[in-house]
C-alpha positions in Angstrom: -5.4 18.8 -10.1 -7.5 16.3 -8.2 -6.7 14.7 -4.8 -6.0 11.0 -4.4 -6.6 8.9 -1.3 -4.3 5.9 -1.3 -5.9 3.0 0.6 -4.0 -0.1 1.6 -6.0 -3.2 1.8 -6.9 -4.6 5.2 -4.8 -7.2 7.0 -4.7 -10.6 5.3 -4.1 -14.1 6.4 -0.5 -13.8 5.0 0.1 -10.6 7.0 -1.0 -12.3 10.2 1.2 -15.3 9.5 4.3 -13.2 8.7 4.4 -14.3 5.1 5.0 -12.4 1.8 1.8 -12.8 -0.2 2.9 -11.1 -3.4 0.3 -11.7 -6.1 -1.1 -14.9 -4.5 -4.9 -14.8 -4.0 -4.8 -14.4 -0.2 -7.8 -12.9 1.5 -8.6 -10.7 4.4 -8.6 -12.2 7.8 -11.2 -11.3 10.4 -9.1 -8.3 11.6 -8.7 -7.1 8.0 -12.5 -7.3 7.5 -13.0 -5.2 10.6 -10.5 -2.7 9.4 -12.2 -2.4 6.0 -15.5 -1.8 7.6 -14.2 0.9 9.9 -12.3 2.8 7.2 -15.5 2.6 5.1 -17.3 4.6 7.8 -14.9 7.5 7.0 -14.7 7.0 3.3 -18.5 7.0 2.7 -18.7 10.6 4.0 -16.6 11.7 1.0 -17.8 12.5 -2.5 -15.5 10.2 -4.4 -15.4 10.8 -8.1 -13.7 7.5 -8.9 -12.6 4.3 -7.2 -9.6 2.4 -8.7 -8.1 -0.8 -7.4 -5.4 -3.4 -7.8 -7.1 -6.5 -9.3 -6.0 -8.7 -6.4 -8.7 -10.1 -4.2 -7.6 -8.6 -1.0 -8.0 -5.1 -2.4 -11.4 -6.0 -4.0 -12.6 -7.5 -0.7 -11.5 -4.3 1.2 -13.6 -2.1 -1.2 -16.6 -4.5 -1.1 -16.7 -4.0 2.7 -15.7 -0.4 2.8 -17.6 1.0 -0.1 -20.3 -1.6 -1.0 -22.1 0.8 -3.4 -18.9 1.7 -5.4 -18.0 0.2 -8.7 -14.2 0.0 -8.6 -12.2 0.0 -11.8 -9.3 -2.5 -11.8 -5.9 -1.2 -13.0 -2.9 -3.6 -13.4 -0.6 -0.6 -12.7 -1.7 -0.8 -9.0 -1.0 -4.6 -8.6 1.4 -5.8 -5.9 5.1 -5.9 -6.7 6.0 -9.2 -8.5 8.1 -10.9 -5.8 8.7 -13.9 -8.0 10.3 -16.8 -6.1 9.8 -14.9 -2.8 6.1 -15.1 -2.9 4.5 -17.3 -0.2 7.8 -17.4 1.8 8.0 -16.5 5.5 9.6 -13.1 6.0 11.9 -14.6 8.6 13.3 -16.9 6.0 13.6 -14.2 3.4 15.6 -12.0 5.8 18.4 -14.5 5.5 18.7 -14.0 1.7 21.5 -11.8 0.3 18.9 -9.9 -1.7 17.2 -8.8 1.6 19.9 -6.3 2.3 19.5 -4.9 -1.2 15.8 -4.5 -0.7 16.3 -2.7 2.6 19.2 -0.5 1.7 19.2 -0.1 -2.1 15.7 -1.1 -3.4 16.2 0.7 -6.7 18.7 -2.1 -7.6 16.5 -5.0 -6.3 15.2 -7.5 -8.9 13.3 -10.4 -7.5 14.2 -13.8 -8.9 11.7 -14.7 -11.6 9.9 -11.5 -10.6 9.8 -7.8 -11.0 12.3 -5.0 -10.3 11.3 -2.7 -7.5 12.2 0.3 -9.8 9.8 -1.1 -12.4 7.0 -1.5 -9.8 7.5 2.1 -8.8 7.5 3.5 -12.3 4.3 1.7 -13.4 2.5 2.5 -10.1 3.3 6.2 -10.3 2.4 6.3 -13.9 -1.0 4.7 -13.2 -1.8 7.2 -10.3 -0.8 10.2 -12.4 -2.8 9.0 -15.4 -5.9 8.5 -13.3 -5.4 11.8 -11.5 -5.2 13.6 -14.9 -8.4 11.8 -16.0 -10.3 12.5 -12.9 -9.3 16.2 -13.0 -10.4 16.5 -16.6 -13.8 14.8 -15.9 -14.6 16.2 -12.5 -12.5 19.3 -12.0 -9.5 20.2 -9.8 -11.4 19.8 -6.5 -12.3 16.2 -7.1 -11.5 13.4 -4.7 -10.8 9.9 -5.8 -9.6 6.7 -4.2 -6.9 4.1 -5.2 -6.7 0.8 -3.3 -3.4 -0.9 -3.5 -0.5 -2.6 -1.5 2.1 -1.5 1.0 5.2 -1.3 -1.1 3.2 0.1 -4.1 1.8 2.9 -1.9 5.1 3.6 -0.3 6.7 4.0 -3.8 3.9 6.4 -4.9 4.4 8.5 -1.7 8.2 8.6 -2.1 7.7 9.9 -5.6 5.3 12.6 -4.4 7.8 13.7 -1.8 10.7 13.9 -4.2 12.5 11.0 -2.6 14.7 8.5 -4.3 13.3 5.0 -4.3 16.2 4.0 -2.0 14.5 6.1 0.7 11.0 4.5 0.4 11.6 2.0 3.2 11.5 4.9 5.6 7.7 5.2 4.9 5.0 3.1 6.6 1.7 2.1 5.1 -0.3 0.0 7.6 -3.3 -2.2 6.6 -6.4 -0.1 5.9 -4.5 3.1 6.3 -5.1 6.2 4.1 -2.4 8.4 2.7 -3.5 11.5 0.7 -1.7 13.2 -2.2 -2.8 16.4 -4.0 -1.0 16.9 -7.3 -0.5 20.4 -8.7 1.1 21.6 -12.0 4.2 22.4 -10.0 4.6 19.7 -7.3 2.6 17.1 -5.4 1.7 17.7 -1.7 1.5 14.9 0.8 -1.6 15.8 2.8 -1.9 12.8 5.0 0.4 9.8 5.7 -0.6 6.3 7.1 -3.8 7.7 8.7 -5.6 4.8 10.3 -7.8 7.0 12.5 -6.9 4.7 15.4 -4.0 5.5 17.7 -4.3 2.1 19.4 -2.1 0.6 16.7 0.8 2.6 18.3 0.6 0.7 21.5 3.2 -2.1 21.6 1.9 -5.6 21.9 2.3 -7.5 25.2 5.2 -9.9 25.2 5.5 -13.0 27.4 9.2 -13.4 26.6 12.1 -11.0 26.8 11.5 -8.3 24.3 13.8 -8.1 21.2 15.5 -4.9 20.2 13.6 -3.0 17.5 14.6 -3.9 14.0 15.7 -1.3 11.5 14.4 -3.5 8.6 11.2 -2.5 6.8 8.6 -5.2 6.3 8.7 -6.2 2.6 5.2 -6.1 1.3 4.1 -3.7 3.9 3.7 -6.0 7.0 0.7 -6.5 9.3 0.7 -3.1 10.9 2.4 -1.2 13.7 
């Protein structure tokens, strides 16, 4: 079977502001554009057989900067989770909602008001990736590489499935902006080849704080967050 590179879009204005973009047409900020250009330097060295993307503008912008000569195919299966009434809200405000604890601890039961169930998001994203992987393998052979550009929670759900994890464990996974995770599917099992690879260890350095530092939170950033 082919090997898929899962690329999260670069940082957006919503990520930088601490908001949950959802399916709103938010765009990359200057940092995100730089991230897309840098990841493109690595991706252009690879013989990608296909490039597939979420239809949202932040993913399309990322690919325009990273792979300007590519012709991405949009797939609704890779679109961001439908957060419904949560879209556009600050994450600090959402953390006070009762549903937040469900999203953190039991996401397979989370259904966003006027939105999508996280379990449904996971199912359609995994189905899209496996469908494309089968197609690329049939057309280009088992050694083919292909790229899918999507969103933080979507990528985390795909990785959890590949690792044989229940969706309730997917908040343990991190997918930073413009990071690459790699999965190789086989007839028996998938292999996680790389995880959250940004090619830049500087993101691990904690930011300077002018005020007393808060204790590290155990909560995962819904939507994927702005990076480490």
